[in-house]
N, C-alpha and C positions, 0 to 999 in steps of 0.2 A: 372298600373298593379295590378290585384287582388292578395290578400294575400292568400296563400294556407291554407286550414282549418286544416291541419296536422302539423302545426308548433308550436303549443302550447305544452308545456311540459306536460307529464302525470305523475301520480303517481303510476303507476304499471310497473311491469317489467316481463320478461319471462326468466326463466332459464331452460335448459335442460342438462340432463347427460345421458350418454349411456356408458355401459361397455359391452365388448364381453367376454365371458368366453372361454377360450381355454382348454378343457379337457386334463390333462396330461401334459400341459406345465410346470407347477411348478415343478412336480416330474421329469421331463425328464431334467430340467436345474439345475444342482447341485449348481450353484452360487445362482440363485433366491431362491431355496428351502432352502438353509442355511440361507439366509437373514430372511425368514419367521420363521425358527426354532429359530433364535436369538431374534426376536421380541416376540415370544411366550414365550421363556425362561425368557426373561427380565420382561415380565408382571407378571408371575408366581413369580419370585423372588421378585419383588417389593410387591406383595400381602403378600408373606411370611413375608418379613422383617416389613411390617405394622403390621401384626398380632403379631410378636414377640415384636415389640415396645409396642403395646397396653397391652399385657400381662404383660410386665415388669412394665409398669406404674400403671396397676391395683394392682399388687403385692406390689408395693412400697406404694400405698395408704393404702392398707390393713395392711402393716407393720407399717407405721406411726400411723394409728389409734389404733392398738393393743398395741404398745410399748409406746406411749406417750399420746395419748388423753384418753384412756381408764384407764390409770393408774394415772391420775391427780386427786387428792383428792380435791383440790379447784381450782377455776377459778378466779384469781386475778382481771383481768380487768372487769369480770362481777360483781364481789362483789363491786369494786370501784363504778361502775355505780350504782348499787342498793343502796349503802350506800349514794351516792349523792342524789338520788331520795328521799330517806327516810328523809334525812336532809331538804330537799326543802319542803316536806309535813308538817313537824313539824312546 
């Protein structure tokens, strides 16, 4: 019996997607419309929380720099490294 030529596996595939829009369906169904509203509100809340968290982080970085780093008169670790290099050169 002859082997069918279409039995070898292929490396491609086909996918199809179809959606039908029903105008007014979401607005007329209070349960579905409330679900969509909850999703929209959750996304807005998440974005707002991320922005607040980012603003707080930036404020903390500014505070640390102004209070600690800018007020340092010496940098002990850097001076120790430089002194070691100077001793090695001599």
